[in-house]
KOLDRENMAR-201180 format. One line per field, with one value per atom (N, C-alpha, C, O): x, y, z; atom name. Coordinates in nm, 3 decimals. Layout:
x <- (X:...) $
y <- (Y:...) $
z <- (Z:...) $
atomo <- (CA:...) $
# end
This chain:
x <- (9.799:9.894:9.830:9.902:9.696:9.630:9.638:9.646:9.636:9.639:9.706:9.678:9.795:9.860:9.782:9.789:9.708:9.626:9.504:9.517:9.388:9.262:9.178:9.144:9.143:9.058:8.911:8.857:8.849:8.712:8.617:8.639:8.512:8.420:8.278:8.243:8.196:8.057:7.965:8.004:7.843:7.739:7.642:7.569:7.643:7.569:7.447:7.463:7.325:7.207:7.214:7.251:7.179:7.177:7.046:6.980:7.009:6.893:6.939:7.011:6.897:6.931:6.827:6.780:6.791:6.700:6.768:6.701:6.900:6.975:6.964:6.966:6.953:6.963:7.110:7.198:7.137:7.275:7.338:7.456:7.257:7.307:7.340:7.440:7.258:7.287:7.419:7.502:7.438:7.562:7.682:7.784:7.671:7.781:7.813:7.930:7.709:7.730:7.791:7.869:7.757:7.802:7.937:8.010:7.971:8.094:8.216:8.219:8.317:8.444:8.552:8.585:8.605:8.706:8.788:8.744:8.909:8.996:8.932:8.945:8.865:8.803:8.655:8.619:8.570:8.426:8.373:8.415:8.280:8.218:8.073:8.043:7.984:7.840:7.780:7.793:7.713:7.638:7.490:7.449:7.409:7.270:7.192:7.198:7.118:7.032:7.108:7.048:7.240:7.321:7.409:7.391:7.505:7.597:7.672:7.677:7.731:7.816:7.937:7.926:8.053:8.177:8.252:8.258:8.310:8.393:8.519:8.526:8.618:8.734:8.852:8.882:8.920:9.043:9.168:9.278:9.151:9.268:9.304:9.225:9.424:9.472:9.498:9.527:9.487:9.529:9.670:9.766:9.684:9.816:9.809:9.706:9.922:9.940:10.059:10.164:10.040:10.147:10.171:10.079:10.294:10.331:10.483:10.553:10.533:10.676:10.764:10.870:10.720:10.803:10.803:10.888:10.711:10.705:10.563:10.465:10.554:10.426:10.433:10.531:10.330:10.327:10.198:10.093:10.207:10.088:10.102:10.213:9.988:9.986:9.899:9.785:9.953:9.873:9.829:9.908:9.701:9.644:9.592:9.498:9.654:9.611:9.640:9.753:9.539:9.550:9.470:9.505:9.361:9.271:9.236:9.215:9.231:9.201:9.140:9.183:9.041:8.989:9.099:9.178:9.106:9.208:9.175:9.059:9.278:9.260:9.393:9.496:9.393:9.518:9.587:9.528:9.710:9.788:9.758:9.820:9.664:9.623:9.736:9.756:9.810:9.917:10.024:10.065:10.069:10.172:10.121:10.193:9.995:9.939:9.930:9.966:9.884:9.867:10.002:10.014:10.104:10.235:10.308:10.396:10.273:10.345:10.268:10.325:10.140:10.059:10.110:10.122:10.140:10.203:10.113:10.160:9.983:9.892:9.882:9.893:9.860:9.847:9.976:9.972:10.091:10.220:10.241:10.287:10.208:10.225:10.132:10.171:10.008:9.911:9.960:9.955:10.008:10.053:10.177:10.186:10.273:10.395:10.365:10.428:10.268:10.231:10.176:10.213:10.086:10.026:10.127:10.121:10.219:10.325:10.411:10.443:10.449:10.530:10.454:10.512:10.324:10.240:10.236:10.251:10.215:10.204:10.339:10.346:10.446:10.579:10.600:10.655:10.558:10.567:10.477:10.516:10.355:10.264:10.324:10.323:10.376:10.433:10.553:10.580:10.624:10.741:10.704:10.791:10.576:10.531:10.534:10.547:10.521:10.506:10.613:10.618:10.698:10.792:10.929:10.944:11.030:11.167:11.203:11.146:11.298:11.350:11.246:11.251:11.152:11.044:11.099:11.172:11.065:11.112:11.010:10.924:11.021:10.935:10.999:11.108:10.931:10.986:10.956:11.042:10.833:10.794:10.718:10.632:10.750:10.689:10.622:10.682:10.498:10.422:10.414:10.472:10.342:10.307:10.156:10.084:10.107:9.966:9.895:9.951:9.773:9.687:9.559:9.522:9.493:9.372:9.250:9.249:9.149:9.023:8.915:8.901:8.840:8.738:8.602:8.559:8.535:8.406:8.305:8.341:8.177:8.072:8.081:8.027:8.148:8.162:8.301:8.337:8.380:8.514:8.621:8.593:8.744:8.853:8.904:8.903:8.950:9.017:9.160:9.189:9.250:9.387:9.401:9.351:9.469:9.490:9.639:9.705:9.694:9.835:9.857:9.787:9.954:9.982:10.132:10.213:10.167:10.304:10.304:10.199:10.422:10.435:10.536:10.649:10.493:10.578:10.590:10.489:10.712:10.733:10.828:10.917:10.808:10.897:10.903:10.824:10.996:11.012:10.939:10.940:10.876:10.798:10.828:10.842:10.839:10.873:10.747:10.662:10.736:10.619:10.653:10.571:10.773:10.820:10.735:10.720:10.679:10.598:10.450:10.374:10.409:10.270:10.241:10.316:10.132:10.095:9.979:9.880:9.995:9.882:9.814:9.836:9.730:9.677:9.596:9.607:9.515:9.434:9.518:9.490:9.621:9.709:9.782:9.799:9.825:9.900:9.813:9.853:9.693:9.605:9.564:9.557:9.537:9.495:9.602:9.569:9.728:9.835:9.839:9.898:9.776:9.780:9.653:9.652:9.548:9.420:9.411:9.474:9.333:9.267:9.368:9.477:9.331:9.420:9.457:9.371:9.585:9.633:9.572:9.553:9.542:9.492:9.353:9.313:9.278:9.141:9.127:9.016:9.241:9.238:9.322:9.267:9.451:9.535:9.651:9.681:9.716:9.835:9.833:9.798:9.872:9.895:9.764:9.658:9.773:9.652:9.553:9.434:9.599:9.505:9.427:9.305:9.497:9.429:9.339:9.229:9.384:9.304:9.176:9.071:9.181:9.060:8.958:8.839:9.003:8.911:8.849:8.730:8.928:8.876:8.774:8.673:8.801:8.709:8.575:8.470:8.578:8.453:8.372:8.249:8.440:8.373:8.314:8.201:8.391:8.350:8.241:8.147:8.253:8.157:8.024:7.919:8.027:7.903:7.824:7.719:7.869:7.800:7.904:8.007:7.878:7.977:7.993:7.897:8.112:8.136:8.090:8.069:8.076:8.036:8.145:8.263:8.106:8.204:8.282:8.391:8.227:8.293:8.431:8.446:8.531:8.673:8.736:8.848:8.664:8.727:8.809:8.846:8.839:8.917:8.850:8.779:8.876:8.834:8.951:9.044:8.947:9.059:9.034:8.933:9.128:9.125:9.259:9.365:9.253:9.372:9.361:9.263:9.462:9.457:9.541:9.565:9.586:9.670:9.817:9.895:9.855:9.994:10.009:10.101:9.919:9.928:9.796:9.689:9.805:9.690:9.681:9.782:9.561:9.534:9.416:9.310:9.432:9.326:9.306:9.392:9.190:9.150:9.091:9.043:9.096:9.028:8.888:8.871:8.787:8.648:8.608:8.543:8.651:8.608:8.528:8.519:8.469:8.373:8.259:8.250:8.172:8.085:7.943:7.919:7.847:7.706:7.633:7.644:7.560:7.488:7.339:7.296:7.261:7.115:7.063:7.101:6.975:6.923:6.792:6.747:6.731:6.612:6.495:6.407:6.492:6.382:6.405:6.317:6.522:6.555:6.629:6.665:6.654:6.731:6.876:6.933:6.933:7.071:7.163:7.125:7.284:7.385:7.519:7.555:7.589:7.725:7.822:7.807:7.921:8.022:8.146:8.198:8.193:8.315:8.385:8.325:8.513:8.588:8.722:8.751:8.804:8.937:9.019:8.969:9.147:9.240:9.241:9.255:9.226:9.226:9.361:9.405:9.426:9.550:9.537:9.435:9.642:9.638:9.623:9.577:9.662:9.655:9.527:9.513:9.433:9.310:9.223:9.217:9.157:9.054:8.921:8.902:8.827:8.704:8.630:8.584:8.617:8.544:8.611:8.543:8.743:8.815:8.795:8.778:8.798:8.780:8.639:8.619:8.541:8.401:8.385:8.318:8.447:8.439:8.501:8.450:8.612:8.674:8.580:8.573:8.508:8.411:8.306:8.268:8.259:8.158:8.214:8.146:8.341:8.403:8.415:8.418:8.422:8.438:8.305:8.303:8.194:8.062:8.035:7.986:8.067:8.053:8.050:8.084:8.009:8.021:8.120:8.092:8.231:8.332:8.287:8.361) $
y <- (9.896:9.985:10.108:10.200:10.111:10.228:10.349:10.463:10.326:10.436:10.388:10.279:10.470:10.439:10.496:10.444:10.603:10.668:10.730:10.807:10.694:10.746:10.804:10.733:10.932:10.993:10.971:11.042:10.873:10.837:10.905:10.900:10.969:11.043:10.992:10.926:11.025:10.981:11.100:11.198:11.088:11.187:11.123:11.031:11.171:11.108:11.194:11.310:11.139:11.216:11.246:11.160:11.369:11.409:11.481:11.534:11.481:11.557:11.651:11.610:11.776:11.874:11.985:12.023:12.038:12.152:12.282:12.383:12.281:12.401:12.432:12.342:12.560:12.602:12.609:12.602:12.622:12.638:12.763:12.764:12.868:12.991:12.967:13.019:12.887:12.852:12.777:12.806:12.681:12.602:12.692:12.680:12.783:12.876:12.961:12.983:13.008:13.094:13.018:13.075:12.890:12.814:12.746:12.725:12.712:12.637:12.721:12.842:12.656:12.721:12.652:12.537:12.724:12.667:12.781:12.896:12.748:12.851:12.910:13.030:12.826:12.872:12.836:12.721:12.934:12.910:12.982:13.093:12.917:12.976:12.930:12.813:13.023:12.997:13.050:13.168:12.963:13.002:12.976:12.860:13.080:13.062:12.964:12.969:12.875:12.776:12.677:12.605:12.671:12.578:12.491:12.369:12.555:12.476:12.566:12.688:12.499:12.566:12.477:12.354:12.540:12.465:12.525:12.647:12.439:12.484:12.399:12.294:12.447:12.364:12.391:12.506:12.284:12.301:12.300:12.322:12.274:12.244:12.358:12.394:12.417:12.514:12.446:12.327:12.525:12.479:12.529:12.453:12.657:12.718:12.857:12.923:12.896:13.033:13.093:13.031:13.215:13.287:13.418:13.498:13.439:13.563:13.573:13.473:13.696:13.724:13.637:13.590:13.614:13.541:13.391:13.322:13.337:13.193:13.142:13.213:13.018:12.949:12.825:12.750:12.805:12.693:12.614:12.669:12.485:12.402:12.310:12.281:12.265:12.191:12.065:12.063:11.962:11.840:11.780:11.769:11.740:11.677:11.539:11.529:11.435:11.297:11.213:11.210:11.143:11.060:11.119:11.225:11.052:11.104:10.992:10.877:11.029:10.931:11.004:11.115:10.945:11.007:11.021:10.929:11.136:11.158:11.077:11.061:11.028:10.948:10.889:10.921:10.805:10.748:10.666:10.574:10.701:10.630:10.668:10.615:10.759:10.793:10.858:10.826:10.948:11.019:10.922:10.928:10.833:10.737:10.643:10.608:10.602:10.510:10.575:10.514:10.700:10.767:10.788:10.771:10.825:10.853:10.726:10.731:10.612:10.488:10.393:10.294:10.420:10.330:10.328:10.433:10.208:10.195:10.248:10.317:10.217:10.263:10.415:10.478:10.475:10.620:10.689:10.792:10.632:10.692:10.690:10.788:10.576:10.566:10.662:10.726:10.671:10.762:10.906:10.981:10.943:11.081:11.110:11.215:11.018:11.039:11.052:11.131:10.975:10.982:11.119:11.176:11.172:11.301:11.414:11.513:11.402:11.502:11.505:11.613:11.387:11.380:11.435:11.503:11.405:11.456:11.608:11.671:11.668:11.813:11.881:11.994:11.814:11.868:11.876:11.975:11.773:11.777:11.885:11.955:11.900:12.003:12.143:12.222:12.172:12.305:12.331:12.446:12.225:12.243:12.295:12.342:12.287:12.343:12.495:12.558:12.554:12.700:12.767:12.890:12.689:12.746:12.681:12.576:12.745:12.695:12.647:12.692:12.554:12.510:12.449:12.470:12.375:12.318:12.209:12.121:12.216:12.117:12.101:12.187:11.992:11.966:12.033:11.995:12.134:12.206:12.135:12.126:12.085:12.008:11.885:11.894:11.770:11.645:11.574:11.557:11.534:11.454:11.518:11.468:11.629:11.685:11.674:11.661:11.679:11.655:11.783:11.864:11.801:11.909:11.846:11.735:11.919:11.867:11.941:12.064:11.865:11.920:11.892:11.779:11.994:11.978:11.955:12.033:11.848:11.812:11.791:11.783:11.782:11.762:11.626:11.609:11.530:11.397:11.371:11.256:11.477:11.463:11.507:11.527:11.522:11.571:11.464:11.345:11.511:11.426:11.474:11.593:11.379:11.413:11.405:11.312:11.504:11.508:11.524:11.609:11.440:11.447:11.548:11.545:11.636:11.741:11.748:11.695:11.813:11.848:11.986:12.041:12.042:12.172:12.159:12.114:12.199:12.199:12.344:12.414:12.389:12.531:12.545:12.463:12.649:12.682:12.832:12.906:12.879:13.022:13.057:12.981:13.174:13.216:13.362:13.443:13.396:13.532:13.618:13.600:13.710:13.799:13.940:14.031:13.959:14.093:14.160:14.283:14.083:14.141:14.111:14.114:14.080:14.049:13.903:13.834:13.857:13.717:13.700:13.772:13.605:13.564:13.449:13.331:13.486:13.387:13.278:13.160:13.317:13.218:13.111:12.992:13.153:13.058:12.970:12.850:13.032:12.957:12.850:12.734:12.890:12.796:12.681:12.566:12.712:12.606:12.498:12.383:12.535:12.437:12.343:12.236:12.382:12.303:12.220:12.130:12.249:12.181:12.050:12.037:11.951:11.953:11.932:11.881:11.972:11.957:11.810:11.722:11.784:11.647:11.570:11.448:11.640:11.571:11.514:11.423:11.567:11.518:11.448:11.417:11.423:11.344:11.219:11.116:11.224:11.107:11.102:11.201:10.985:10.972:10.837:10.735:10.834:10.951:11.026:10.965:11.157:11.239:11.217:11.196:11.222:11.218:11.086:11.087:10.974:10.844:10.829:10.773:10.878:10.865:10.946:10.900:11.065:11.146:11.073:11.077:11.005:10.928:10.813:10.786:10.746:10.638:10.690:10.625:10.807:10.867:10.897:10.867:10.956:10.988:10.863:10.865:10.754:10.628:10.569:10.521:10.572:10.508:10.587:10.528:10.719:10.799:10.815:10.821:10.822:10.819:10.947:10.951:11.053:11.182:11.292:11.273:11.407:11.514:11.570:11.576:11.611:11.672:11.818:11.873:11.880:12.021:12.106:12.093:12.194:12.279:12.202:12.244:12.093:12.014:11.966:11.916:11.983:11.956:12.052:12.029:12.160:12.268:12.354:12.309:12.476:12.565:12.702:12.743:12.771:12.910:12.985:12.924:13.117:13.190:13.339:13.390:13.407:13.552:13.609:13.566:13.705:13.770:13.919:13.982:13.977:14.121:14.205:14.323:14.145:14.217:14.182:14.207:14.124:14.087:13.943:13.872:13.900:13.766:13.692:13.753:13.560:13.473:13.373:13.313:13.354:13.246:13.170:13.228:13.039:12.962:12.829:12.783:12.769:12.648:12.546:12.581:12.419:12.311:12.298:12.295:12.290:12.287:12.146:12.071:12.113:11.989:12.026:12.144:11.925:11.946:12.031:12.151:11.966:12.033:11.982:11.861:12.075:12.039:12.107:12.228:12.027:12.084:12.057:11.968:12.136:12.127:12.123:12.206:12.024:12.017:12.095:12.156:12.093:12.174:12.136:12.218:12.012:11.967:12.002:11.981:12.056:12.088:11.978:11.995:11.864:11.755:11.798:11.869:11.754:11.791:11.670:11.556:11.698:11.594:11.644:11.760:11.556:11.587:11.508:11.387:11.576:11.510:11.483:11.574:11.360:11.327:11.213:11.145:11.193:11.089:11.065:11.117:10.984:10.952:10.885:10.848:10.871:10.815:10.663:10.602:10.602:10.458:10.414:10.466:10.317:10.260:10.108:10.054:10.041:9.895:9.833:9.720:9.906:9.855:9.897:9.871:9.961:10.006:9.888:9.785:9.906:9.814:9.886:9.994:9.828:9.898:9.951:10.066:9.871:9.913:10.034:10.125:10.035:10.148:10.275:10.383:10.261:10.378:10.433:10.555:10.344:10.387:10.459:10.562:10.405:10.466:10.607:10.699:10.623:10.755:10.854:10.970:10.810:10.898:10.947:11.064:10.855:10.892:10.987:11.079:10.965:11.053:11.196:11.289:11.213:11.346:11.419:11.533:11.354:11.420:11.489:11.428:11.617:11.694:11.843:11.884:11.920:12.066:12.108:12.087:12.165:12.201:12.319:12.362) $
z <- (8.660:8.596:8.533:8.494:8.522:8.463:8.555:8.508:8.687:8.783:8.912:8.961:8.964:9.092:9.209:9.320:9.184:9.287:9.219:9.124:9.268:9.212:9.325:9.420:9.314:9.416:9.377:9.292:9.440:9.408:9.506:9.627:9.455:9.541:9.525:9.427:9.627:9.629:9.657:9.721:9.607:9.633:9.734:9.699:9.857:9.966:10.002:10.037:9.994:10.036:10.186:10.265:10.224:10.365:10.395:10.305:10.523:10.570:10.680:10.771:10.673:10.774:10.772:10.665:10.891:10.894:10.854:10.831:10.844:10.810:10.661:10.578:10.628:10.489:10.450:10.536:10.321:10.278:10.339:10.372:10.353:10.416:10.563:10.613:10.632:10.771:10.782:10.869:10.692:10.695:10.672:10.741:10.577:10.549:10.672:10.704:10.742:10.858:10.975:11.053:10.990:11.106:11.087:11.183:10.964:10.939:10.972:10.948:11.026:11.055:10.973:10.997:10.877:10.787:10.730:10.725:10.686:10.628:10.503:10.477:10.424:10.301:10.302:10.326:10.275:10.265:10.142:10.110:10.074:9.956:9.948:9.971:9.916:9.916:9.787:9.755:9.712:9.593:9.624:9.628:9.645:9.690:9.602:9.479:9.671:9.608:9.521:9.441:9.536:9.456:9.546:9.553:9.615:9.696:9.795:9.781:9.894:9.991:10.015:10.015:10.036:10.056:10.174:10.190:10.257:10.371:10.370:10.434:10.297:10.265:10.358:10.389:10.401:10.478:10.390:10.440:10.258:10.175:10.080:9.993:10.097:9.998:9.864:9.858:9.757:9.625:9.600:9.616:9.562:9.556:9.621:9.619:9.678:9.726:9.654:9.642:9.605:9.536:9.609:9.626:9.652:9.721:9.725:9.738:9.714:9.730:9.641:9.683:9.518:9.423:9.442:9.385:9.522:9.544:9.522:9.545:9.477:9.467:9.555:9.552:9.633:9.728:9.712:9.679:9.735:9.743:9.863:9.909:9.915:10.041:10.027:10.073:9.961:9.942:10.075:10.169:10.081:10.199:10.158:10.080:10.210:10.181:10.303:10.352:10.351:10.469:10.583:10.635:10.622:10.724:10.822:10.783:10.952:11.056:11.175:11.207:11.242:11.364:11.468:11.488:11.534:11.636:11.761:11.797:11.825:11.946:11.986:11.925:12.086:12.136:12.026:11.970:11.997:11.896:11.753:11.661:11.732:11.595:11.516:11.399:11.580:11.509:11.460:11.344:11.548:11.510:11.402:11.309:11.415:11.315:11.178:11.078:11.173:11.045:10.977:10.856:11.055:10.997:10.955:10.869:11.014:10.985:10.894:10.847:10.869:10.788:10.643:10.580:10.593:10.461:10.350:10.259:10.357:10.253:10.253:10.148:10.371:10.379:10.337:10.269:10.377:10.341:10.190:10.132:10.127:9.982:9.909:9.811:9.956:9.896:9.905:9.808:10.023:10.043:9.958:9.895:9.957:9.880:9.731:9.661:9.682:9.540:9.504:9.401:9.587:9.554:9.572:9.499:9.667:9.681:9.555:9.504:9.504:9.383:9.263:9.178:9.256:9.148:9.149:9.045:9.266:9.275:9.255:9.205:9.294:9.266:9.115:9.065:9.042:8.896:8.837:8.744:8.893:8.843:8.860:8.766:8.979:9.002:8.911:8.876:8.873:8.787:8.648:8.574:8.612:8.485:8.485:8.380:8.604:8.612:8.699:8.705:8.766:8.861:8.847:8.784:8.907:8.909:9.050:9.149:9.055:9.184:9.276:9.398:9.220:9.302:9.393:9.348:9.519:9.616:9.728:9.748:9.801:9.916:10.037:10.081:10.091:10.205:10.337:10.425:10.350:10.468:10.421:10.333:10.479:10.435:10.553:10.659:10.533:10.629:10.768:10.864:10.776:10.906:10.922:10.823:11.045:11.073:11.115:11.190:11.067:11.112:11.167:11.130:11.256:11.319:11.264:11.257:11.225:11.177:11.281:11.328:11.317:11.420:11.355:11.270:11.396:11.339:11.451:11.568:11.413:11.512:11.580:11.690:11.517:11.576:11.631:11.658:11.647:11.702:11.604:11.486:11.652:11.566:11.470:11.501:11.353:11.255:11.238:11.247:11.215:11.178:11.027:10.964:10.970:10.826:10.800:10.860:10.710:10.677:10.564:10.463:10.582:10.484:10.456:10.533:10.347:10.315:10.251:10.221:10.231:10.164:10.051:10.072:9.930:9.812:9.765:9.756:9.734:9.702:9.583:9.564:9.505:9.395:9.376:9.435:9.294:9.266:9.137:9.040:9.138:9.021:8.992:9.084:8.865:8.823:8.818:8.730:8.912:8.917:8.867:8.881:8.809:8.776:8.670:8.671:8.579:8.472:8.489:8.393:8.612:8.638:8.612:8.544:8.668:8.656:8.557:8.563:8.467:8.382:8.456:8.426:8.553:8.646:8.577:8.612:8.480:8.412:8.345:8.359:8.272:8.204:8.305:8.284:8.415:8.516:8.582:8.593:8.624:8.694:8.602:8.646:8.475:8.382:8.365:8.338:8.380:8.369:8.488:8.481:8.598:8.721:8.744:8.829:8.669:8.691:8.614:8.509:8.663:8.794:8.906:8.883:9.027:9.141:9.158:9.152:9.180:9.190:9.306:9.298:9.417:9.535:9.515:9.587:9.418:9.395:9.260:9.217:9.194:9.071:9.093:9.134:9.068:9.091:8.994:8.928:8.986:8.903:8.832:8.893:8.702:8.615:8.591:8.577:8.585:8.596:8.482:8.507:8.358:8.245:8.242:8.226:8.257:8.255:8.376:8.366:8.492:8.614:8.605:8.651:8.548:8.532:8.446:8.476:8.341:8.257:8.336:8.322:8.420:8.503:8.604:8.629:8.662:8.759:8.693:8.750:8.574:8.505:8.477:8.486:8.443:8.415:8.544:8.544:8.653:8.777:8.850:8.903:8.853:8.930:8.857:8.922:8.726:8.650:8.646:8.582:8.712:8.703:8.716:8.780:8.656:8.660:8.800:8.877:8.835:8.966:8.971:9.079:8.855:8.856:8.919:8.885:9.012:9.079:9.186:9.225:9.234:9.337:9.290:9.179:9.375:9.352:9.252:9.205:9.219:9.143:9.238:9.347:9.197:9.283:9.289:9.198:9.399:9.414:9.475:9.527:9.470:9.527:9.535:9.485:9.598:9.614:9.567:9.612:9.477:9.423:9.445:9.404:9.511:9.543:9.448:9.474:9.336:9.241:9.255:9.163:9.370:9.392:9.441:9.400:9.527:9.583:9.565:9.555:9.561:9.541:9.655:9.694:9.708:9.801:9.744:9.720:9.722:9.657:9.729:9.804:9.704:9.776:9.680:9.572:9.722:9.652:9.711:9.833:9.625:9.671:9.716:9.644:9.840:9.903:10.028:10.063:10.096:10.205:10.148:10.173:10.073:9.975:9.990:9.984:10.010:10.018:9.902:9.883:9.823:9.710:9.723:9.796:9.651:9.656:9.513:9.431:9.482:9.346:9.335:9.432:9.217:9.191:9.280:9.305:9.327:9.414:9.560:9.643:9.592:9.731:9.803:9.920:9.736:9.799:9.818:9.736:9.930:9.963:9.948:9.974:9.906:9.889:9.941:9.922:10.007:10.054:9.967:9.950:9.913:9.831:9.916:9.982:9.915:9.987:9.915:9.832:9.947:9.879:9.944:10.052:9.878:9.929:9.821:9.715:9.851:9.755:9.757:9.863:9.638:9.623:9.565:9.462:9.632:9.583:9.581:9.622:9.534:9.529:9.668:9.680:9.772:9.909:9.982:10.101:9.912:9.976:10.019:9.952:10.132:10.179:10.163:10.219:10.087:10.050:10.172:10.171:10.277:10.396:10.462:10.508:10.467:10.526:10.444:10.500:10.313:10.227:10.241:10.244:10.249:10.266:10.400:10.408:10.505:10.638:10.637:10.701:10.562:10.552:10.485:10.526:10.381:10.315:10.416:10.416:10.502:10.601:10.706:10.750:10.746:10.845:10.796:10.876:10.666:10.609:10.590:10.544:10.625:10.616:10.748:10.843:10.754:10.877:10.844:10.734:10.942:10.933:11.042:11.160:11.009:11.109:11.196:11.285) $
atomo <- (N:CA:C:O:N:CA:C:O:N:CA:C:O:N:CA:C:O:N:CA:C:O:N:CA:C:O:N:CA:C:O:N:CA:C:O:N:CA:C:O:N:CA:C:O:N:CA:C:O:N:CA:C:O:N:CA:C:O:N:CA:C:O:N:CA:C:O:N:CA:C:O:N:CA:C:O:N:CA:C:O:N:CA:C:O:N:CA:C:O:N:CA:C:O:N:CA:C:O:N:CA:C:O:N:CA:C:O:N:CA:C:O:N:CA:C:O:N:CA:C:O:N:CA:C:O:N:CA:C:O:N:CA:C:O:N:CA:C:O:N:CA:C:O:N:CA:C:O:N:CA:C:O:N:CA:C:O:N:CA:C:O:N:CA:C:O:N:CA:C:O:N:CA:C:O:N:CA:C:O:N:CA:C:O:N:CA:C:O:N:CA:C:O:N:CA:C:O:N:CA:C:O:N:CA:C:O:N:CA:C:O:N:CA:C:O:N:CA:C:O:N:CA:C:O:N:CA:C:O:N:CA:C:O:N:CA:C:O:N:CA:C:O:N:CA:C:O:N:CA:C:O:N:CA:C:O:N:CA:C:O:N:CA:C:O:N:CA:C:O:N:CA:C:O:N:CA:C:O:N:CA:C:O:N:CA:C:O:N:CA:C:O:N:CA:C:O:N:CA:C:O:N:CA:C:O:N:CA:C:O:N:CA:C:O:N:CA:C:O:N:CA:C:O:N:CA:C:O:N:CA:C:O:N:CA:C:O:N:CA:C:O:N:CA:C:O:N:CA:C:O:N:CA:C:O:N:CA:C:O:N:CA:C:O:N:CA:C:O:N:CA:C:O:N:CA:C:O:N:CA:C:O:N:CA:C:O:N:CA:C:O:N:CA:C:O:N:CA:C:O:N:CA:C:O:N:CA:C:O:N:CA:C:O:N:CA:C:O:N:CA:C:O:N:CA:C:O:N:CA:C:O:N:CA:C:O:N:CA:C:O:N:CA:C:O:N:CA:C:O:N:CA:C:O:N:CA:C:O:N:CA:C:O:N:CA:C:O:N:CA:C:O:N:CA:C:O:N:CA:C:O:N:CA:C:O:N:CA:C:O:N:CA:C:O:N:CA:C:O:N:CA:C:O:N:CA:C:O:N:CA:C:O:N:CA:C:O:N:CA:C:O:N:CA:C:O:N:CA:C:O:N:CA:C:O:N:CA:C:O:N:CA:C:O:N:CA:C:O:N:CA:C:O:N:CA:C:O:N:CA:C:O:N:CA:C:O:N:CA:C:O:N:CA:C:O:N:CA:C:O:N:CA:C:O:N:CA:C:O:N:CA:C:O:N:CA:C:O:N:CA:C:O:N:CA:C:O:N:CA:C:O:N:CA:C:O:N:CA:C:O:N:CA:C:O:N:CA:C:O:N:CA:C:O:N:CA:C:O:N:CA:C:O:N:CA:C:O:N:CA:C:O:N:CA:C:O:N:CA:C:O:N:CA:C:O:N:CA:C:O:N:CA:C:O:N:CA:C:O:N:CA:C:O:N:CA:C:O:N:CA:C:O:N:CA:C:O:N:CA:C:O:N:CA:C:O:N:CA:C:O:N:CA:C:O:N:CA:C:O:N:CA:C:O:N:CA:C:O:N:CA:C:O:N:CA:C:O:N:CA:C:O:N:CA:C:O:N:CA:C:O:N:CA:C:O:N:CA:C:O:N:CA:C:O:N:CA:C:O:N:CA:C:O:N:CA:C:O:N:CA:C:O:N:CA:C:O:N:CA:C:O:N:CA:C:O:N:CA:C:O:N:CA:C:O:N:CA:C:O:N:CA:C:O:N:CA:C:O:N:CA:C:O:N:CA:C:O:N:CA:C:O:N:CA:C:O:N:CA:C:O:N:CA:C:O:N:CA:C:O:N:CA:C:O:N:CA:C:O:N:CA:C:O:N:CA:C:O:N:CA:C:O:N:CA:C:O:N:CA:C:O:N:CA:C:O:N:CA:C:O:N:CA:C:O:N:CA:C:O:N:CA:C:O:N:CA:C:O:N:CA:C:O:N:CA:C:O:N:CA:C:O:N:CA:C:O:N:CA:C:O:N:CA:C:O:N:CA:C:O:N:CA:C:O:N:CA:C:O:N:CA:C:O:N:CA:C:O:N:CA:C:O:N:CA:C:O:N:CA:C:O:N:CA:C:O:N:CA:C:O:N:CA:C:O:N:CA:C:O:N:CA:C:O:N:CA:C:O:N:CA:C:O:N:CA:C:O:N:CA:C:O:N:CA:C:O:N:CA:C:O:N:CA:C:O:N:CA:C:O:N:CA:C:O:N:CA:C:O:N:CA:C:O) $
# end
């Protein structure tokens, strides 16, 4: 009862001849960010988009290697469906703090992620609300009301974040934070997942994770973490 959904992540040591700059140059993703000698991120997941008086978010929960029957299995799997529905409801509540008329526009559609070990299917939805941009946006205040992103924390959020800090045992730093681009009128932002970091000794680590629910099977969740260790 302490948490219905907990996004638990791991720091996995990796070896690669590529520099962080090489990884940034080679990765193909909607969002990429590189901090020299620190970390690189190539994220497929939007955080929020604000344009034309609307704010949108696109929760992504549920991942499976693509193959015969994968689409039907992912859409019908009880655990994945419950996990996805929980985070959609969480983000709908989050957007309601800053927007009016928040509703789910599209529910449970699949996108394909291309990796070096084959394609992955990812379940997504779209949640949208109306926002008053007539007097300009106080972006900092708005974003702070939405953080941390529901897809990488869980529900209920405050208690789940405390459980995550206890279970993971080390700070996430910039990992699972957000980045974005604002042109003065519209915002496009991303959740910092698919993340490679480098410590002072030059050791590399890949951060990955997944949503834990009462129906989770530990081996399946661990396998999902490994599937997410890739450069697209």
